[in-house]
N, C-alpha and C positions, 0 to 999 in steps of 0.2 A: 716451270713445267720441271721435272726431272725422269729422263727416259735412261735405261739399261737397258742393254741386250747380254742374255747371256752364250756364247756360241760355243759346242765342247769342241766344235771339229777340227781335227791337225791341220789337216791339207790347204796349200798356198789357193787352191783350187776352192774351195771350203769356203774360203773367206770371203772370194767374189763371189762368190754364189750367193751371201748377205749384202750386196749392193741392193741392189734394190730395197729389200725390207729396210735397211737402215737410210737411203735415203729417201723415202717413203714419209719412217720418221719422224725425218727433219722437217719437211717438207710441211708437214699434216700440225705438229707442234713450235714447230718456229722455235728448236733449238737444236747442238749439237748434240750425238747423240752418246751415251758414256757405254765401255764395250769391255765383259769378259770372256775373254779366247784360253785358247794352249799357245804356249810358246813357239811350237813346231808350224803358229798359222803366222808368225812373219807380219805379225798387221800392224805395229807400232814401225815399223818399213815403210811395207806396203799401200796403209792410207793416209802417210804422212802426205801432205800436201792438196789434201781430198777435202776440207772445210766440214766432214762430216761427223768425224768425232772430237770428242772432247779431252776424256780422260779412258787409257785404258791400261786396265789389267790382267798379268797374264797367270790362271789362277790355277793350283794345282788340282788336275783334275785324278792324277794317277797315284791315291792314297790306297794301301790296298786294308783296312777296314772299313767295312761301310758303311759303321756312323763317324770315324773319323772324316771321310768323305763328305756327309751331308754335314755335315757342321762344319766344316772349311770352307766350303760354299757359303750356305749362310753367312756364314760372318763378312764372307766377303761381299756377297750382297748389300747387306747391311750395311757397309761402310758410306753406300751411293746416298741412302736415303731417300729409294726416288719415287716417285709421281704411278711407274707406271715400268714395269721389268716381261720384259719378254722371255723368254727361253725358249731357241730355237730347236729344241732336240721335244721325243718324250720321252726319257728314262726315268724309268720311277723314283732313280735314286735322286735324280734331278731336281723332279719334279718334288721331292719330301723337302731339298733343301730352299725352294724357291718359297714352298707353300708353309714352312717356318719362318721366314722371312719377315722385314719388316716392309718388306713393301705393300704402298697403298692398293696397289692396282698389279692384278699378276696375268700373265697369259704363257703357255705355253703350248708346243703342240702337239699333235695328235696322232697316235701311232699309226703305220698306214706301211703296204707294202710295196711302197715307190723306192724304186734301187740308184735311184738316178737323183742325188741330192739337190742338183737345179734348180730338177723340177717339184720336189718335195716341198726346199724353206718358198718355192715363190709359190705356188697351188698353199701352199700352209697360209702363208705370211696373206692373202687375197681373201682364205676362208675364216681367218680370227678379226679381219679385219670388215670383213662385209664386203667385200670390192668385186665392183663388177668387171675392172680393168688395173694392171697392175703395171709400170711402165718399166721395162727390162733393160734397163738401164747397168750394164758390168763397163762400163768404162775409166779407165783410170788414166791421169793425168802423162802425157806421153811430152815427147820432146821432137824435134821431124827430122826426118831423115840424113844422115849425112851423107854430104857427095859420092866419098868412097863407101862400095858397098862393105856393110858391114853384119855377117851370120855369126849367129848365137846356136848351134849345132850343140842338141840335147842328148846324149849316148843313152843315159840311165831314166832308168824308174824305178820304183816302188817295187809294183809288183814284178817280178821276172818275167810273166809269160807277155807281158808290152812291148821288152824290150827284143831290136831286130836283132842284137848279137855286135859283137865285138868286129869281126874280119869284115864284114858286111859293110860298117861303117867305117874301116880300118882302108875300106876301099872307094868308098866314095870318099875320104876326106882328100886318100890319093887323087882326085877328080879336082874337085875345089879350090884345095893349092896351087895348083898351074892355072886360077886365074885370079882378073885383077882385085882382090879382094882381100876381105883380114876375116879372121874364123877363131871362133871364142868356144871353145868346146867344154863342154858340161859334165859333172857327172859327180857324184857323192862323195864325196874324203874318204867314207868305211867299204866302197866300191873301187879303190884306187888298184887295189891287188888285177882284179879284171879287165883291166884296161892298159896293162904295163904295157902292150906289144903298141899299142897308139903311143905312150907315154915319150917309148923309145923312138920310133920315128919320126917323130912330131916335135918333139922337143928343143932341137934348137932350130928352126924353122921360123922364120924372122913375121912371117905372115899371122903364124898361127900361138895364140896365146888358150894358159888351162885355166879355168876357175875355180878349181877343186880346192886350194888352197887358199883363197881367196873366202872374205865373210860374208854373211849373205847379201848387205847393205850394196858391199861393191859387185856383186853378179847381179843386184835389181838395176844399177846403174847402168852396167853392161847392157841389160837386156833393154834397158828404157831408149840407149840408142845405139841398138840395132838394127838395122831391113827389116835381115830374113831370119824366126825363127824358130828353126827346123827340131825334128826331133821325136821321141816319144812319149805317148802321151801320158803326159805327170802338170805338174805344177811349172816347173817356167811357160810349158803350153800356155795356158790358160792365164799364165802371166802375159804373155806376148800376146793372146785374142782383147787380152783386158787396155794392151797398149793401142790395139788396133793397129798391128801389125803387119807386113806379111806371114802368116803363119800354116804352114805343111805339118801334121801330124800322122806318126804313121802310129797306128793302135789294132791293138788284136780284140774285136769285137764279143770275144768270147767273155773277157777278162773287165774291158773297158768298155763304159757308153762314149759315145764321142760328147763327154762334159764341155769343152772346149770352147766346142757351138755356140753352144746357148749361151757362151758368154758374149762371142760372136759372129754372125752366119758366114764372115767371107772367110771364115777358117779353111783348107781343103784337109783332106785326109787321104790315107792310101791305104787300103784291108790287106795287111802285113798273110791274112791267111788265105788273099785270092791271088796273088801275081807272086810271081818267080823275082829272087833277090835283083836280076839284072835288071827286068822292067822298073824293078821300085827306082834304080840308082838311075834310070833316064827321066824317070818322072820328075827324082828331087831336082838334076840337073834339070832340066827345064825348067822348075820352073824358078830359078836362081839366077835365070839367063835376059 
């Protein structure tokens, strides 16, 4: 039995939301799953060691010409010659690729008004496979906490509205570095200019490391080995939740749902729109003490 899942979603958290679907398919059909997804999902690194997926292909979902997009994905699906192909989206273009493919049995998700992708994938999986219950297992293989306290601080986010702000983080970092801990500061390399003051102040601190110049595999290893994952609601927060770390997410309810709580219900949250910055700082420091 050959099973293929096609996931067009770009985020790291989006990939983690697929874990209940992947685990259900593997258990039901007693075989590892093949996966077509996007490069930004970092699936080859995140799913390594999970014993869920046999082969991963990063598909080209970004072609400008619609007909080219349809044919390209159809050809990638055909490479697997699958008995069952599951498309975890409702796009007409993606469905056209699936319909034209050589997959023997084809399942695609329905259109919905649900904005929370974690709920959408979970509910559609139950619906399409006629399940009363589906295990909500979003856990990734982790490593034991180290003896020395390690903190991963994610000060960046894809959505600017989710960002707590450089100066707020700088004040927090100054407080944390006085404690006996090792601090990893994470942000996207493309946003380096936004955090120059933090880099300038902290670059020579022996217990502070920046991750913007590291590849994703290295960053993933750091997250796996840290005790605390703190910062703006985003991909690294979702990874911390999947590794069942001590996670504190700073989020803006006007732009982002509490997606990481779907992955691990012990994630802690701070609503950045309801508290002033000094109280938020105190709550974070209390969390890591």
